[in-house]
Every structure is written in C-alpha cells, then in structure tokens.
C-alpha positions as YAML, in Angstrom:
chain: A
units: angstrom
residues:
- id: 1
  name: UNK
  ca: [-16.75, 34.54, 86.65]
- id: 2
  name: UNK
  ca: [-17.07, 32.98, 83.19]
- id: 3
  name: UNK
  ca: [-19.84, 30.41, 82.73]
- id: 4
  name: UNK
  ca: [-18.20, 27.34, 81.19]
- id: 5
  name: UNK
  ca: [-20.36, 24.87, 79.35]
- id: 6
  name: UNK
  ca: [-20.12, 21.40, 80.86]
- id: 7
  name: UNK
  ca: [-18.72, 18.97, 78.31]
- id: 8
  name: UNK
  ca: [-20.81, 16.00, 77.56]
- id: 9
  name: UNK
  ca: [-19.36, 12.65, 78.59]
- id: 10
  name: UNK
  ca: [-20.75, 9.95, 76.32]
- id: 11
  name: UNK
  ca: [-19.27, 6.90, 77.99]
- id: 12
  name: UNK
  ca: [-16.91, 5.77, 80.76]
- id: 13
  name: UNK
  ca: [-15.12, 2.48, 81.32]
- id: 14
  name: UNK
  ca: [-13.64, 0.89, 84.46]
- id: 15
  name: UNK
  ca: [-10.06, 1.20, 83.04]
- id: 16
  name: UNK
  ca: [-10.44, 5.02, 83.17]
- id: 17
  name: UNK
  ca: [-11.03, 5.54, 79.42]
- id: 18
  name: UNK
  ca: [-13.67, 8.15, 78.68]
- id: 19
  name: UNK
  ca: [-15.32, 9.23, 75.44]
- id: 20
  name: UNK
  ca: [-16.40, 12.85, 75.74]
- id: 21
  name: UNK
  ca: [-17.12, 15.88, 73.66]
- id: 22
  name: UNK
  ca: [-13.90, 17.45, 72.33]
- id: 23
  name: UNK
  ca: [-12.80, 20.71, 73.98]
- id: 24
  name: UNK
  ca: [-12.12, 23.90, 72.00]
- id: 25
  name: UNK
  ca: [-8.42, 23.94, 71.22]
- id: 26
  name: UNK
  ca: [-8.02, 20.15, 71.21]
- id: 27
  name: UNK
  ca: [-8.53, 20.14, 67.42]
- id: 28
  name: UNK
  ca: [-4.93, 21.39, 67.11]
- id: 29
  name: UNK
  ca: [-3.73, 18.10, 68.59]
- id: 30
  name: UNK
  ca: [-5.93, 16.21, 66.11]
- id: 31
  name: UNK
  ca: [-4.48, 18.20, 63.25]
- id: 32
  name: UNK
  ca: [-0.97, 17.28, 64.45]
- id: 33
  name: UNK
  ca: [-1.82, 13.58, 64.83]
- id: 34
  name: UNK
  ca: [-3.53, 13.21, 61.52]
- id: 35
  name: UNK
  ca: [-0.87, 15.35, 59.79]
- id: 36
  name: UNK
  ca: [1.60, 12.57, 60.52]
- id: 37
  name: UNK
  ca: [-0.24, 10.34, 57.94]
- id: 38
  name: UNK
  ca: [-1.05, 12.92, 55.39]
- id: 39
  name: UNK
  ca: [-1.23, 16.73, 55.10]
- id: 40
  name: UNK
  ca: [-4.25, 17.93, 56.97]
- id: 41
  name: UNK
  ca: [-5.46, 21.51, 56.54]
- id: 42
  name: UNK
  ca: [-6.48, 23.58, 59.50]
- id: 43
  name: UNK
  ca: [-10.12, 23.38, 58.38]
- id: 44
  name: UNK
  ca: [-10.92, 21.30, 61.40]
- id: 45
  name: UNK
  ca: [-10.54, 24.34, 63.61]
- id: 46
  name: UNK
  ca: [-13.01, 26.28, 61.41]
- id: 47
  name: UNK
  ca: [-15.48, 23.38, 61.30]
- id: 48
  name: UNK
  ca: [-15.29, 23.16, 65.16]
- id: 49
  name: UNK
  ca: [-15.94, 26.87, 65.42]
- id: 50
  name: UNK
  ca: [-18.91, 26.71, 63.00]
- id: 51
  name: UNK
  ca: [-20.40, 23.54, 64.55]
- id: 52
  name: UNK
  ca: [-21.62, 25.45, 67.58]
- id: 53
  name: UNK
  ca: [-24.29, 26.91, 65.22]
- id: 54
  name: UNK
  ca: [-24.90, 23.71, 63.31]
- id: 55
  name: UNK
  ca: [-25.01, 21.01, 65.95]
- id: 56
  name: UNK
  ca: [-26.36, 18.33, 63.65]
- id: 57
  name: UNK
  ca: [-23.47, 18.75, 61.16]
- id: 58
  name: UNK
  ca: [-20.47, 17.53, 63.18]
- id: 59
  name: UNK
  ca: [-19.83, 15.63, 66.39]
- id: 60
  name: UNK
  ca: [-16.33, 15.91, 67.89]
- id: 61
  name: UNK
  ca: [-15.31, 12.99, 70.11]
- id: 62
  name: UNK
  ca: [-12.27, 12.86, 72.30]
- id: 63
  name: UNK
  ca: [-10.92, 9.68, 73.95]
- id: 64
  name: UNK
  ca: [-9.39, 10.51, 77.28]
- id: 65
  name: UNK
  ca: [-7.30, 8.48, 79.66]
- id: 66
  name: UNK
  ca: [-6.12, 9.86, 83.04]
- id: 67
  name: UNK
  ca: [-7.14, 13.41, 82.05]
- id: 68
  name: UNK
  ca: [-5.19, 13.33, 78.72]
- id: 69
  name: UNK
  ca: [-6.70, 13.20, 75.27]
- id: 70
  name: UNK
  ca: [-5.29, 10.10, 73.61]
- id: 71
  name: UNK
  ca: [-7.76, 9.56, 70.75]
- id: 72
  name: UNK
  ca: [-10.12, 11.48, 68.41]
- id: 73
  name: UNK
  ca: [-13.02, 10.96, 66.05]
- id: 74
  name: UNK
  ca: [-15.09, 13.44, 64.09]
- id: 75
  name: UNK
  ca: [-18.53, 12.36, 62.86]
- id: 76
  name: UNK
  ca: [-19.75, 14.55, 59.98]
- id: 77
  name: UNK
  ca: [-23.21, 14.65, 58.26]
- id: 78
  name: UNK
  ca: [-23.05, 14.04, 54.54]
- id: 79
  name: UNK
  ca: [-26.76, 13.55, 53.97]
- id: 80
  name: UNK
  ca: [-29.88, 12.98, 56.03]
- id: 81
  name: UNK
  ca: [-29.08, 9.30, 56.62]
- id: 82
  name: UNK
  ca: [-25.32, 9.20, 56.05]
- id: 83
  name: UNK
  ca: [-22.36, 10.32, 58.26]
- id: 84
  name: UNK
  ca: [-18.66, 10.16, 57.69]
- id: 85
  name: UNK
  ca: [-15.96, 9.25, 60.28]
- id: 86
  name: UNK
  ca: [-12.86, 11.38, 59.95]
- id: 87
  name: UNK
  ca: [-9.94, 12.44, 62.04]
- id: 88
  name: UNK
  ca: [-9.95, 8.98, 63.63]
- id: 89
  name: UNK
  ca: [-6.73, 8.60, 65.58]
- id: 90
  name: UNK
  ca: [-5.37, 6.82, 68.63]
- id: 91
  name: UNK
  ca: [-2.01, 8.10, 69.97]
- id: 92
  name: UNK
  ca: [0.76, 5.57, 69.34]
- id: 93
  name: UNK
  ca: [1.40, 4.53, 72.98]
- id: 94
  name: UNK
  ca: [-2.34, 3.80, 73.45]
- id: 95
  name: UNK
  ca: [-2.98, 1.64, 70.42]
- id: 96
  name: UNK
  ca: [-4.17, -1.97, 70.60]
- id: 97
  name: UNK
  ca: [-6.14, -1.27, 73.80]
- id: 98
  name: UNK
  ca: [-9.59, -1.12, 72.14]
- id: 99
  name: UNK
  ca: [-9.89, 2.62, 72.15]
- id: 100
  name: UNK
  ca: [-10.66, 2.92, 68.43]
- id: 101
  name: UNK
  ca: [-13.48, 0.37, 68.76]
- id: 102
  name: UNK
  ca: [-14.90, 2.27, 71.78]
- id: 103
  name: UNK
  ca: [-14.88, 5.58, 69.94]
- id: 104
  name: UNK
  ca: [-16.54, 4.08, 66.86]
- id: 105
  name: UNK
  ca: [-19.14, 2.19, 68.98]
- id: 106
  name: UNK
  ca: [-19.94, 5.37, 70.84]
- id: 107
  name: UNK
  ca: [-20.48, 7.26, 67.57]
- id: 108
  name: UNK
  ca: [-22.81, 4.47, 66.37]
- id: 109
  name: UNK
  ca: [-24.79, 4.63, 69.61]
- id: 110
  name: UNK
  ca: [-25.50, 8.31, 68.83]
- id: 111
  name: UNK
  ca: [-26.43, 7.70, 65.20]
- id: 112
  name: UNK
  ca: [-28.69, 5.12, 63.64]
- id: 113
  name: UNK
  ca: [-27.98, 5.78, 59.95]
- id: 114
  name: UNK
  ca: [-25.23, 4.65, 57.69]
- id: 115
  name: UNK
  ca: [-21.63, 5.56, 58.64]
- id: 116
  name: UNK
  ca: [-18.70, 5.49, 56.19]
- id: 117
  name: UNK
  ca: [-14.96, 5.98, 56.82]
- id: 118
  name: UNK
  ca: [-11.75, 5.87, 54.94]
- id: 119
  name: UNK
  ca: [-8.80, 3.76, 56.00]
- id: 120
  name: UNK
  ca: [-5.22, 3.13, 55.14]
- id: 121
  name: UNK
  ca: [-4.81, -0.32, 53.75]
- id: 122
  name: UNK
  ca: [-3.10, -1.67, 56.92]
- id: 123
  name: UNK
  ca: [-6.21, -0.58, 58.97]
- id: 124
  name: UNK
  ca: [-8.80, -2.40, 56.79]
- id: 125
  name: UNK
  ca: [-8.55, -5.69, 58.79]
- id: 126
  name: UNK
  ca: [-9.29, -3.78, 62.04]
- id: 127
  name: UNK
  ca: [-12.31, -2.02, 60.58]
- id: 128
  name: UNK
  ca: [-13.62, -5.26, 59.16]
- id: 129
  name: UNK
  ca: [-13.47, -6.74, 62.69]
- id: 130
  name: UNK
  ca: [-15.73, -3.77, 63.65]
- id: 131
  name: UNK
  ca: [-18.29, -4.81, 61.07]
- id: 132
  name: UNK
  ca: [-17.32, -2.46, 58.21]
- id: 133
  name: UNK
  ca: [-17.10, -3.68, 54.62]
- id: 134
  name: UNK
  ca: [-14.71, -2.18, 52.05]
- id: 135
  name: UNK
  ca: [-16.59, -0.59, 49.16]
- id: 136
  name: UNK
  ca: [-13.73, 0.69, 47.06]
- id: 137
  name: UNK
  ca: [-9.99, 1.52, 47.09]
- id: 138
  name: UNK
  ca: [-8.22, 4.63, 45.80]
- id: 139
  name: UNK
  ca: [-4.50, 4.81, 45.16]
- id: 140
  name: UNK
  ca: [-2.48, 7.96, 44.77]
- id: 141
  name: UNK
  ca: [0.67, 8.09, 42.64]
- id: 142
  name: UNK
  ca: [3.31, 10.71, 42.03]
- id: 143
  name: UNK
  ca: [6.26, 11.19, 39.81]
- id: 144
  name: UNK
  ca: [7.15, 11.65, 36.20]
- id: 145
  name: UNK
  ca: [6.71, 9.23, 33.37]
- id: 146
  name: UNK
  ca: [9.24, 9.28, 30.57]
- id: 147
  name: UNK
  ca: [7.81, 9.67, 27.08]
- id: 148
  name: UNK
  ca: [9.77, 6.50, 26.02]
- id: 149
  name: UNK
  ca: [8.81, 4.37, 29.01]
- id: 150
  name: UNK
  ca: [7.01, 1.06, 28.40]
- id: 151
  name: UNK
  ca: [5.84, -1.70, 30.71]
- id: 152
  name: UNK
  ca: [9.05, -3.61, 29.99]
- id: 153
  name: UNK
  ca: [11.55, -0.74, 30.34]
- id: 154
  name: UNK
  ca: [12.45, 1.75, 32.98]
- id: 155
  name: UNK
  ca: [12.48, 5.46, 32.49]
- id: 156
  name: UNK
  ca: [9.91, 6.39, 35.04]
- id: 157
  name: UNK
  ca: [9.97, 7.45, 38.69]
- id: 158
  name: UNK
  ca: [6.28, 7.03, 39.39]
- id: 159
  name: UNK
  ca: [5.54, 5.53, 42.76]
- id: 160
  name: UNK
  ca: [2.58, 4.80, 44.92]
- id: 161
  name: UNK
  ca: [2.06, 7.48, 47.57]
- id: 162
  name: UNK
  ca: [-1.08, 6.56, 49.40]
- id: 163
  name: UNK
  ca: [-3.73, 3.93, 49.32]
- id: 164
  name: UNK
  ca: [-7.13, 4.39, 50.97]
- id: 165
  name: UNK
  ca: [-10.10, 2.08, 51.33]
- id: 166
  name: UNK
  ca: [-13.60, 3.44, 51.77]
- id: 167
  name: UNK
  ca: [-15.59, 1.27, 54.12]
- id: 168
  name: UNK
  ca: [-19.27, 1.25, 55.14]
- id: 169
  name: UNK
  ca: [-21.12, -0.08, 58.16]
...
C-alpha cells in the first residue's frame, strides 16, 4: 500500500470552503484557468515538482468547495522578505463569494513579509479593498506602425493587448 502524504488544510469555513495545499496534478487545471487570460507556460508543473525539495520557495494553495478545486493561488519567494502572488484564479461560477479574499488572507497568515501581485486593470479595485496599493502599470501593445503615420492620421493597426497593475501589500 502506498503511503500518501496528508495534505495540509490551512483553513475551513462554515460554508464548506477550504483552503488547502494543492495536490499534484491540479496545477494542470490552474494552467487552463490562467491560460484563458493570457498564455501560461507549463512551467507551473515543473515548479510544483521542484518545490518538494525547496519548500521555502513556493506555496501552492487550492480553494476547494464540496470536494472540487474552485480557486488557486501560488505564493513564490522573490527575496528574503518578499513574496509574489501568482496563478490567482477563482472559477467563474464561484466569483463574488469572497474566495479570492480568503485565499489571499490565508497566504498572508502564513507570511509576515511584503507580498506583491499583478492584476488586470478591472481587478485593481478588488485588490485595493484587500489593502493593496498599485505601484505601477504596464501596458502591452501589438501591431504594425506605418512609416507615414502621425498622431493626426491613420495608417497604423497598433492596439492595446494587455494592461497589468503591480500592487503591493
């Protein structure tokens, strides 16, 4: 019989929501979820495999409701006193129920240093409610600019592709 490691449960709520350690294989669901917003490489699987040997590097959190993973968060060490929240996602049918806040609060309870995250512009108000402050914004553009284009004339197909805000708590 195989000896399975008991997953750590960080927190439980009366409504059945649980924040626990992510199981091996669940990173594939996170890659699918996050890939809906922007291309996400399969590096998450490699990082999860490597994190067994480097437990202080990454913490993988899963939000579970009625036995189903409905949310995710990865907390990655950047420096001795700085961690980064990535792969933060709440499945569409489970949004606006406070699950994102619960995941972030649980991550904060397990780390006393500074935590940063990036957010799509439409998520900034939510993160500000959680106590984060925007530190800067990056915008990604793609397209081709015509050599004879000016501010007053057309001749370009450049458009904004993505806008991210970096926030700090």
